[in-house]
mmCIF file of the N, C-alpha and C atoms, coordinates in Angstrom:
data_MODEL
# 
_entry.id   MODEL 
# 
loop_
_atom_site.group_PDB 
_atom_site.id 
_atom_site.type_symbol 
_atom_site.label_atom_id 
_atom_site.label_alt_id 
_atom_site.label_comp_id 
_atom_site.label_asym_id 
_atom_site.label_entity_id 
_atom_site.label_seq_id 
_atom_site.pdbx_PDB_ins_code 
_atom_site.Cartn_x 
_atom_site.Cartn_y 
_atom_site.Cartn_z 
_atom_site.occupancy 
_atom_site.B_iso_or_equiv 
_atom_site.pdbx_formal_charge 
_atom_site.auth_seq_id 
_atom_site.auth_comp_id 
_atom_site.auth_asym_id 
_atom_site.auth_atom_id 
_atom_site.pdbx_PDB_model_num 
ATOM 1   N N  . MET A 1 1  ? 4.576  18.396 -18.766 1.00 0.00 ? 1  MET A N  1 
ATOM 2   C CA . MET A 1 1  ? 4.637  18.240 -17.330 1.00 0.00 ? 1  MET A CA 1 
ATOM 3   C C  . MET A 1 1  ? 5.933  17.525 -16.970 1.00 0.00 ? 1  MET A C  1 
ATOM 4   N N  . THR A 1 2  ? 6.594  18.022 -15.953 1.00 0.00 ? 2  THR A N  1 
ATOM 5   C CA . THR A 1 2  ? 7.803  17.404 -15.433 1.00 0.00 ? 2  THR A CA 1 
ATOM 6   C C  . THR A 1 2  ? 7.470  16.724 -14.109 1.00 0.00 ? 2  THR A C  1 
ATOM 7   N N  . VAL A 1 3  ? 7.848  15.455 -13.981 1.00 0.00 ? 3  VAL A N  1 
ATOM 8   C CA . VAL A 1 3  ? 7.565  14.689 -12.776 1.00 0.00 ? 3  VAL A CA 1 
ATOM 9   C C  . VAL A 1 3  ? 8.882  14.171 -12.209 1.00 0.00 ? 3  VAL A C  1 
ATOM 10  N N  . THR A 1 4  ? 9.099  14.416 -10.928 1.00 0.00 ? 4  THR A N  1 
ATOM 11  C CA . THR A 1 4  ? 10.306 13.910 -10.276 1.00 0.00 ? 4  THR A CA 1 
ATOM 12  C C  . THR A 1 4  ? 9.939  13.239 -8.957  1.00 0.00 ? 4  THR A C  1 
ATOM 13  N N  . ILE A 1 5  ? 10.782 12.305 -8.561  1.00 0.00 ? 5  ILE A N  1 
ATOM 14  C CA . ILE A 1 5  ? 10.628 11.598 -7.286  1.00 0.00 ? 5  ILE A CA 1 
ATOM 15  C C  . ILE A 1 5  ? 11.846 11.911 -6.429  1.00 0.00 ? 5  ILE A C  1 
ATOM 16  N N  . ASP A 1 6  ? 11.611 12.381 -5.218  1.00 0.00 ? 6  ASP A N  1 
ATOM 17  C CA . ASP A 1 6  ? 12.699 12.612 -4.268  1.00 0.00 ? 6  ASP A CA 1 
ATOM 18  C C  . ASP A 1 6  ? 12.941 11.293 -3.533  1.00 0.00 ? 6  ASP A C  1 
ATOM 19  N N  . THR A 1 7  ? 13.976 10.567 -3.952  1.00 0.00 ? 7  THR A N  1 
ATOM 20  C CA . THR A 1 7  ? 14.221 9.240  -3.376  1.00 0.00 ? 7  THR A CA 1 
ATOM 21  C C  . THR A 1 7  ? 14.680 9.308  -1.919  1.00 0.00 ? 7  THR A C  1 
ATOM 22  N N  . SER A 1 8  ? 15.092 10.482 -1.460  1.00 0.00 ? 8  SER A N  1 
ATOM 23  C CA . SER A 1 8  ? 15.444 10.608 -0.044  1.00 0.00 ? 8  SER A CA 1 
ATOM 24  C C  . SER A 1 8  ? 14.196 10.635 0.827   1.00 0.00 ? 8  SER A C  1 
ATOM 25  N N  . ARG A 1 9  ? 13.038 10.905 0.221   1.00 0.00 ? 9  ARG A N  1 
ATOM 26  C CA . ARG A 1 9  ? 11.776 10.925 0.953   1.00 0.00 ? 9  ARG A CA 1 
ATOM 27  C C  . ARG A 1 9  ? 10.895 9.708  0.663   1.00 0.00 ? 9  ARG A C  1 
ATOM 28  N N  . CYS A 1 10 ? 10.989 9.165  -0.558  1.00 0.00 ? 10 CYS A N  1 
ATOM 29  C CA . CYS A 1 10 ? 10.121 8.077  -1.003  1.00 0.00 ? 10 CYS A CA 1 
ATOM 30  C C  . CYS A 1 10 ? 10.266 6.858  -0.091  1.00 0.00 ? 10 CYS A C  1 
ATOM 31  N N  . ILE A 1 11 ? 9.112  6.293  0.286   1.00 0.00 ? 11 ILE A N  1 
ATOM 32  C CA . ILE A 1 11 ? 9.102  5.089  1.126   1.00 0.00 ? 11 ILE A CA 1 
ATOM 33  C C  . ILE A 1 11 ? 8.641  3.862  0.349   1.00 0.00 ? 11 ILE A C  1 
ATOM 34  N N  . GLY A 1 12 ? 8.371  4.034  -0.940  1.00 0.00 ? 12 GLY A N  1 
ATOM 35  C CA . GLY A 1 12 ? 7.990  2.907  -1.792  1.00 0.00 ? 12 GLY A CA 1 
ATOM 36  C C  . GLY A 1 12 ? 6.643  2.301  -1.455  1.00 0.00 ? 12 GLY A C  1 
ATOM 37  N N  . CYS A 1 13 ? 5.702  3.116  -0.997  1.00 0.00 ? 13 CYS A N  1 
ATOM 38  C CA . CYS A 1 13 ? 4.398  2.591  -0.591  1.00 0.00 ? 13 CYS A CA 1 
ATOM 39  C C  . CYS A 1 13 ? 3.566  2.087  -1.770  1.00 0.00 ? 13 CYS A C  1 
ATOM 40  N N  . GLY A 1 14 ? 3.833  2.612  -2.990  1.00 0.00 ? 14 GLY A N  1 
ATOM 41  C CA . GLY A 1 14 ? 3.126  2.139  -4.178  1.00 0.00 ? 14 GLY A CA 1 
ATOM 42  C C  . GLY A 1 14 ? 1.851  2.882  -4.508  1.00 0.00 ? 14 GLY A C  1 
ATOM 43  N N  . MET A 1 15 ? 1.501  3.878  -3.717  1.00 0.00 ? 15 MET A N  1 
ATOM 44  C CA . MET A 1 15 ? 0.278  4.624  -3.976  1.00 0.00 ? 15 MET A CA 1 
ATOM 45  C C  . MET A 1 15 ? 0.312  5.276  -5.352  1.00 0.00 ? 15 MET A C  1 
ATOM 46  N N  . CYS A 1 16 ? 1.459  5.836  -5.734  1.00 0.00 ? 16 CYS A N  1 
ATOM 47  C CA . CYS A 1 16 ? 1.569  6.507  -7.033  1.00 0.00 ? 16 CYS A CA 1 
ATOM 48  C C  . CYS A 1 16 ? 1.439  5.509  -8.183  1.00 0.00 ? 16 CYS A C  1 
ATOM 49  N N  . ALA A 1 17 ? 2.049  4.345  -8.035  1.00 0.00 ? 17 ALA A N  1 
ATOM 50  C CA . ALA A 1 17 ? 1.968  3.316  -9.068  1.00 0.00 ? 17 ALA A CA 1 
ATOM 51  C C  . ALA A 1 17 ? 0.538  2.794  -9.209  1.00 0.00 ? 17 ALA A C  1 
ATOM 52  N N  . TYR A 1 18 ? -0.204 2.803  -8.130  1.00 0.00 ? 18 TYR A N  1 
ATOM 53  C CA . TYR A 1 18 ? -1.613 2.407  -8.179  1.00 0.00 ? 18 TYR A CA 1 
ATOM 54  C C  . TYR A 1 18 ? -2.442 3.485  -8.884  1.00 0.00 ? 18 TYR A C  1 
ATOM 55  N N  . ALA A 1 19 ? -2.149 4.754  -8.587  1.00 0.00 ? 19 ALA A N  1 
ATOM 56  C CA . ALA A 1 19 ? -2.922 5.865  -9.156  1.00 0.00 ? 19 ALA A CA 1 
ATOM 57  C C  . ALA A 1 19 ? -2.615 6.081  -10.634 1.00 0.00 ? 19 ALA A C  1 
ATOM 58  N N  . ALA A 1 20 ? -1.353 5.892  -11.030 1.00 0.00 ? 20 ALA A N  1 
ATOM 59  C CA . ALA A 1 20 ? -0.958 6.137  -12.420 1.00 0.00 ? 20 ALA A CA 1 
ATOM 60  C C  . ALA A 1 20 ? 0.087  5.111  -12.850 1.00 0.00 ? 20 ALA A C  1 
ATOM 61  N N  . PRO A 1 21 ? -0.330 3.859  -13.056 1.00 0.00 ? 21 PRO A N  1 
ATOM 62  C CA . PRO A 1 21 ? 0.624  2.793  -13.376 1.00 0.00 ? 21 PRO A CA 1 
ATOM 63  C C  . PRO A 1 21 ? 1.361  2.986  -14.698 1.00 0.00 ? 21 PRO A C  1 
ATOM 64  N N  . GLU A 1 22 ? 0.798  3.787  -15.592 1.00 0.00 ? 22 GLU A N  1 
ATOM 65  C CA . GLU A 1 22 ? 1.471  4.040  -16.858 1.00 0.00 ? 22 GLU A CA 1 
ATOM 66  C C  . GLU A 1 22 ? 2.633  5.029  -16.707 1.00 0.00 ? 22 GLU A C  1 
ATOM 67  N N  . VAL A 1 23 ? 2.695  5.722  -15.571 1.00 0.00 ? 23 VAL A N  1 
ATOM 68  C CA . VAL A 1 23 ? 3.734  6.729  -15.339 1.00 0.00 ? 23 VAL A CA 1 
ATOM 69  C C  . VAL A 1 23 ? 4.712  6.302  -14.243 1.00 0.00 ? 23 VAL A C  1 
ATOM 70  N N  . PHE A 1 24 ? 4.211  5.658  -13.189 1.00 0.00 ? 24 PHE A N  1 
ATOM 71  C CA . PHE A 1 24 ? 5.050  5.288  -12.048 1.00 0.00 ? 24 PHE A CA 1 
ATOM 72  C C  . PHE A 1 24 ? 5.201  3.776  -11.921 1.00 0.00 ? 24 PHE A C  1 
ATOM 73  N N  . GLN A 1 25 ? 6.341  3.365  -11.413 1.00 0.00 ? 25 GLN A N  1 
ATOM 74  C CA . GLN A 1 25 ? 6.576  1.954  -11.118 1.00 0.00 ? 25 GLN A CA 1 
ATOM 75  C C  . GLN A 1 25 ? 7.498  1.871  -9.905  1.00 0.00 ? 25 GLN A C  1 
ATOM 76  N N  . ILE A 1 26 ? 7.229  0.915  -9.031  1.00 0.00 ? 26 ILE A N  1 
ATOM 77  C CA . ILE A 1 26 ? 8.100  0.685  -7.889  1.00 0.00 ? 26 ILE A CA 1 
ATOM 78  C C  . ILE A 1 26 ? 9.234  -0.226 -8.360  1.00 0.00 ? 26 ILE A C  1 
ATOM 79  N N  . GLN A 1 27 ? 10.448 0.243  -8.175  1.00 0.00 ? 27 GLN A N  1 
ATOM 80  C CA . GLN A 1 27 ? 11.635 -0.548 -8.509  1.00 0.00 ? 27 GLN A CA 1 
ATOM 81  C C  . GLN A 1 27 ? 12.520 -0.565 -7.276  1.00 0.00 ? 27 GLN A C  1 
ATOM 82  N N  . GLY A 1 28 ? 12.671 -1.739 -6.726  1.00 0.00 ? 28 GLY A N  1 
ATOM 83  C CA . GLY A 1 28 ? 13.423 -1.849 -5.482  1.00 0.00 ? 28 GLY A CA 1 
ATOM 84  C C  . GLY A 1 28 ? 12.641 -1.225 -4.345  1.00 0.00 ? 28 GLY A C  1 
ATOM 85  N N  . LYS A 1 29 ? 13.227 -0.232 -3.694  1.00 0.00 ? 29 LYS A N  1 
ATOM 86  C CA . LYS A 1 29 ? 12.588 0.408  -2.547  1.00 0.00 ? 29 LYS A CA 1 
ATOM 87  C C  . LYS A 1 29 ? 11.939 1.746  -2.884  1.00 0.00 ? 29 LYS A C  1 
ATOM 88  N N  . PHE A 1 30 ? 12.040 2.184  -4.146  1.00 0.00 ? 30 PHE A N  1 
ATOM 89  C CA . PHE A 1 30 ? 11.560 3.513  -4.506  1.00 0.00 ? 30 PHE A CA 1 
ATOM 90  C C  . PHE A 1 30 ? 10.697 3.491  -5.758  1.00 0.00 ? 30 PHE A C  1 
ATOM 91  N N  . SER A 1 31 ? 9.918  4.541  -5.906  1.00 0.00 ? 31 SER A N  1 
ATOM 92  C CA . SER A 1 31 ? 9.139  4.734  -7.115  1.00 0.00 ? 31 SER A CA 1 
ATOM 93  C C  . SER A 1 31 ? 10.034 5.366  -8.178  1.00 0.00 ? 31 SER A C  1 
ATOM 94  N N  . THR A 1 32 ? 9.754  5.049  -9.432  1.00 0.00 ? 32 THR A N  1 
ATOM 95  C CA . THR A 1 32 ? 10.460 5.669  -10.545 1.00 0.00 ? 32 THR A CA 1 
ATOM 96  C C  . THR A 1 32 ? 9.434  6.177  -11.553 1.00 0.00 ? 32 THR A C  1 
ATOM 97  N N  . VAL A 1 33 ? 9.837  7.154  -12.324 1.00 0.00 ? 33 VAL A N  1 
ATOM 98  C CA . VAL A 1 33 ? 8.989  7.712  -13.370 1.00 0.00 ? 33 VAL A CA 1 
ATOM 99  C C  . VAL A 1 33 ? 9.332  6.995  -14.669 1.00 0.00 ? 33 VAL A C  1 
ATOM 100 N N  . LEU A 1 34 ? 8.336  6.353  -15.268 1.00 0.00 ? 34 LEU A N  1 
ATOM 101 C CA . LEU A 1 34 ? 8.535  5.599  -16.504 1.00 0.00 ? 34 LEU A CA 1 
ATOM 102 C C  . LEU A 1 34 ? 8.512  6.474  -17.740 1.00 0.00 ? 34 LEU A C  1 
ATOM 103 N N  . LYS A 1 35 ? 7.659  7.498  -17.727 1.00 0.00 ? 35 LYS A N  1 
ATOM 104 C CA . LYS A 1 35 ? 7.509  8.350  -18.899 1.00 0.00 ? 35 LYS A CA 1 
ATOM 105 C C  . LYS A 1 35 ? 6.882  9.673  -18.511 1.00 0.00 ? 35 LYS A C  1 
ATOM 106 N N  . THR A 1 36 ? 6.945  10.615 -19.415 1.00 0.00 ? 36 THR A N  1 
ATOM 107 C CA . THR A 1 36 ? 6.298  11.906 -19.213 1.00 0.00 ? 36 THR A CA 1 
ATOM 108 C C  . THR A 1 36 ? 4.801  11.742 -19.449 1.00 0.00 ? 36 THR A C  1 
ATOM 109 N N  . PRO A 1 37 ? 3.988  12.155 -18.489 1.00 0.00 ? 37 PRO A N  1 
ATOM 110 C CA . PRO A 1 37 ? 2.535  11.997 -18.661 1.00 0.00 ? 37 PRO A CA 1 
ATOM 111 C C  . PRO A 1 37 ? 1.994  12.906 -19.757 1.00 0.00 ? 37 PRO A C  1 
ATOM 112 N N  . GLU A 1 38 ? 0.971  12.397 -20.435 1.00 0.00 ? 38 GLU A N  1 
ATOM 113 C CA . GLU A 1 38 ? 0.313  13.139 -21.507 1.00 0.00 ? 38 GLU A CA 1 
ATOM 114 C C  . GLU A 1 38 ? -1.190 13.079 -21.320 1.00 0.00 ? 38 GLU A C  1 
ATOM 115 N N  . GLY A 1 39 ? -1.871 14.094 -21.787 1.00 0.00 ? 39 GLY A N  1 
ATOM 116 C CA . GLY A 1 39 ? -3.332 14.108 -21.772 1.00 0.00 ? 39 GLY A CA 1 
ATOM 117 C C  . GLY A 1 39 ? -3.925 13.872 -20.405 1.00 0.00 ? 39 GLY A C  1 
ATOM 118 N N  . ARG A 1 40 ? -4.840 12.926 -20.336 1.00 0.00 ? 40 ARG A N  1 
ATOM 119 C CA . ARG A 1 40 ? -5.537 12.622 -19.085 1.00 0.00 ? 40 ARG A CA 1 
ATOM 120 C C  . ARG A 1 40 ? -4.629 12.028 -18.013 1.00 0.00 ? 40 ARG A C  1 
ATOM 121 N N  . GLU A 1 41 ? -3.486 11.495 -18.416 1.00 0.00 ? 41 GLU A N  1 
ATOM 122 C CA . GLU A 1 41 ? -2.539 10.940 -17.439 1.00 0.00 ? 41 GLU A CA 1 
ATOM 123 C C  . GLU A 1 41 ? -2.078 12.016 -16.456 1.00 0.00 ? 41 GLU A C  1 
ATOM 124 N N  . THR A 1 42 ? -2.047 13.266 -16.909 1.00 0.00 ? 42 THR A N  1 
ATOM 125 C CA . THR A 1 42 ? -1.578 14.334 -16.035 1.00 0.00 ? 42 THR A CA 1 
ATOM 126 C C  . THR A 1 42 ? -2.459 14.485 -14.801 1.00 0.00 ? 42 THR A C  1 
ATOM 127 N N  . TYR A 1 43 ? -3.748 14.243 -14.947 1.00 0.00 ? 43 TYR A N  1 
ATOM 128 C CA . TYR A 1 43 ? -4.649 14.344 -13.792 1.00 0.00 ? 43 TYR A CA 1 
ATOM 129 C C  . TYR A 1 43 ? -4.348 13.257 -12.768 1.00 0.00 ? 43 TYR A C  1 
ATOM 130 N N  . ARG A 1 44 ? -4.061 12.056 -13.239 1.00 0.00 ? 44 ARG A N  1 
ATOM 131 C CA . ARG A 1 44 ? -3.734 10.963 -12.322 1.00 0.00 ? 44 ARG A CA 1 
ATOM 132 C C  . ARG A 1 44 ? -2.388 11.213 -11.636 1.00 0.00 ? 44 ARG A C  1 
ATOM 133 N N  . VAL A 1 45 ? -1.451 11.814 -12.367 1.00 0.00 ? 45 VAL A N  1 
ATOM 134 C CA . VAL A 1 45 ? -0.158 12.143 -11.769 1.00 0.00 ? 45 VAL A CA 1 
ATOM 135 C C  . VAL A 1 45 ? -0.326 13.204 -10.686 1.00 0.00 ? 45 VAL A C  1 
ATOM 136 N N  . LEU A 1 46 ? -1.151 14.200 -10.942 1.00 0.00 ? 46 LEU A N  1 
ATOM 137 C CA . LEU A 1 46 ? -1.405 15.222 -9.920  1.00 0.00 ? 46 LEU A CA 1 
ATOM 138 C C  . LEU A 1 46 ? -2.082 14.617 -8.703  1.00 0.00 ? 46 LEU A C  1 
ATOM 139 N N  . ASP A 1 47 ? -2.996 13.679 -8.910  1.00 0.00 ? 47 ASP A N  1 
ATOM 140 C CA . ASP A 1 47 ? -3.624 12.970 -7.789  1.00 0.00 ? 47 ASP A CA 1 
ATOM 141 C C  . ASP A 1 47 ? -2.577 12.202 -6.993  1.00 0.00 ? 47 ASP A C  1 
ATOM 142 N N  . ALA A 1 48 ? -1.662 11.536 -7.700  1.00 0.00 ? 48 ALA A N  1 
ATOM 143 C CA . ALA A 1 48 ? -0.609 10.776 -7.031  1.00 0.00 ? 48 ALA A CA 1 
ATOM 144 C C  . ALA A 1 48 ? 0.293  11.706 -6.220  1.00 0.00 ? 48 ALA A C  1 
ATOM 145 N N  . ALA A 1 49 ? 0.650  12.844 -6.803  1.00 0.00 ? 49 ALA A N  1 
ATOM 146 C CA . ALA A 1 49 ? 1.508  13.802 -6.101  1.00 0.00 ? 49 ALA A CA 1 
ATOM 147 C C  . ALA A 1 49 ? 0.818  14.348 -4.852  1.00 0.00 ? 49 ALA A C  1 
ATOM 148 N N  . ASN A 1 50 ? -0.464 14.659 -4.974  1.00 0.00 ? 50 ASN A N  1 
ATOM 149 C CA . ASN A 1 50 ? -1.217 15.177 -3.826  1.00 0.00 ? 50 ASN A CA 1 
ATOM 150 C C  . ASN A 1 50 ? -1.436 14.115 -2.762  1.00 0.00 ? 50 ASN A C  1 
ATOM 151 N N  . GLY A 1 51 ? -1.504 12.865 -3.169  1.00 0.00 ? 51 GLY A N  1 
ATOM 152 C CA . GLY A 1 51 ? -1.772 11.783 -2.231  1.00 0.00 ? 51 GLY A CA 1 
ATOM 153 C C  . GLY A 1 51 ? -0.542 11.129 -1.638  1.00 0.00 ? 51 GLY A C  1 
ATOM 154 N N  . CYS A 1 52 ? 0.639  11.512 -2.117  1.00 0.00 ? 52 CYS A N  1 
ATOM 155 C CA . CYS A 1 52 ? 1.867  10.895 -1.607  1.00 0.00 ? 52 CYS A CA 1 
ATOM 156 C C  . CYS A 1 52 ? 2.004  11.192 -0.112  1.00 0.00 ? 52 CYS A C  1 
ATOM 157 N N  . PRO A 1 53 ? 2.104  10.155 0.723   1.00 0.00 ? 53 PRO A N  1 
ATOM 158 C CA . PRO A 1 53 ? 2.119  10.380 2.181   1.00 0.00 ? 53 PRO A CA 1 
ATOM 159 C C  . PRO A 1 53 ? 3.371  11.094 2.682   1.00 0.00 ? 53 PRO A C  1 
ATOM 160 N N  . VAL A 1 54 ? 4.435  11.118 1.887   1.00 0.00 ? 54 VAL A N  1 
ATOM 161 C CA . VAL A 1 54 ? 5.672  11.779 2.328   1.00 0.00 ? 54 VAL A CA 1 
ATOM 162 C C  . VAL A 1 54 ? 6.066  12.935 1.397   1.00 0.00 ? 54 VAL A C  1 
ATOM 163 N N  . ASN A 1 55 ? 5.149  13.327 0.507   1.00 0.00 ? 55 ASN A N  1 
ATOM 164 C CA . ASN A 1 55 ? 5.394  14.432 -0.429  1.00 0.00 ? 55 ASN A CA 1 
ATOM 165 C C  . ASN A 1 55 ? 6.679  14.276 -1.214  1.00 0.00 ? 55 ASN A C  1 
ATOM 166 N N  . ALA A 1 56 ? 6.900  13.081 -1.751  1.00 0.00 ? 56 ALA A N  1 
ATOM 167 C CA . ALA A 1 56 ? 8.118  12.794 -2.516  1.00 0.00 ? 56 ALA A CA 1 
ATOM 168 C C  . ALA A 1 56 ? 7.967  13.088 -3.996  1.00 0.00 ? 56 ALA A C  1 
ATOM 169 N N  . ILE A 1 57 ? 6.750  13.341 -4.472  1.00 0.00 ? 57 ILE A N  1 
ATOM 170 C CA . ILE A 1 57 ? 6.492  13.553 -5.894  1.00 0.00 ? 57 ILE A CA 1 
ATOM 171 C C  . ILE A 1 57 ? 6.323  15.034 -6.175  1.00 0.00 ? 57 ILE A C  1 
ATOM 172 N N  . THR A 1 58 ? 7.045  15.526 -7.172  1.00 0.00 ? 58 THR A N  1 
ATOM 173 C CA . THR A 1 58 ? 6.883  16.884 -7.639  1.00 0.00 ? 58 THR A CA 1 
ATOM 174 C C  . THR A 1 58 ? 6.425  16.836 -9.085  1.00 0.00 ? 58 THR A C  1 
ATOM 175 N N  . ALA A 1 59 ? 5.310  17.490 -9.370  1.00 0.00 ? 59 ALA A N  1 
ATOM 176 C CA . ALA A 1 59 ? 4.773  17.530 -10.732 1.00 0.00 ? 59 ALA A CA 1 
ATOM 177 C C  . ALA A 1 59 ? 4.549  18.996 -11.093 1.00 0.00 ? 59 ALA A C  1 
ATOM 178 N N  . THR A 1 60 ? 5.257  19.461 -12.117 1.00 0.00 ? 60 THR A N  1 
ATOM 179 C CA . THR A 1 60 ? 5.111  20.859 -12.549 1.00 0.00 ? 60 THR A CA 1 
ATOM 180 C C  . THR A 1 60 ? 4.795  20.894 -14.027 1.00 0.00 ? 60 THR A C  1 
ATOM 181 N N  . ARG A 1 61 ? 4.002  21.893 -14.390 1.00 0.00 ? 61 ARG A N  1 
ATOM 182 C CA . ARG A 1 61 ? 3.617  22.053 -15.799 1.00 0.00 ? 61 ARG A CA 1 
ATOM 183 C C  . ARG A 1 61 ? 4.590  22.935 -16.513 1.00 0.00 ? 61 ARG A C  1 
# 
């Protein structure tokens, strides 16, 4: 799975870091991807992408 954050859209709300803290972290004003999700982490990443209020997360298999 490839996960990217569009920093031009990200507002740093932290929802993704709450949903998948092992994959996302807020650094400064934006979210960053810490690692490529594996196994069950992929479901939490998809939840984070679907729940992002500004659609800044792209997750593709």
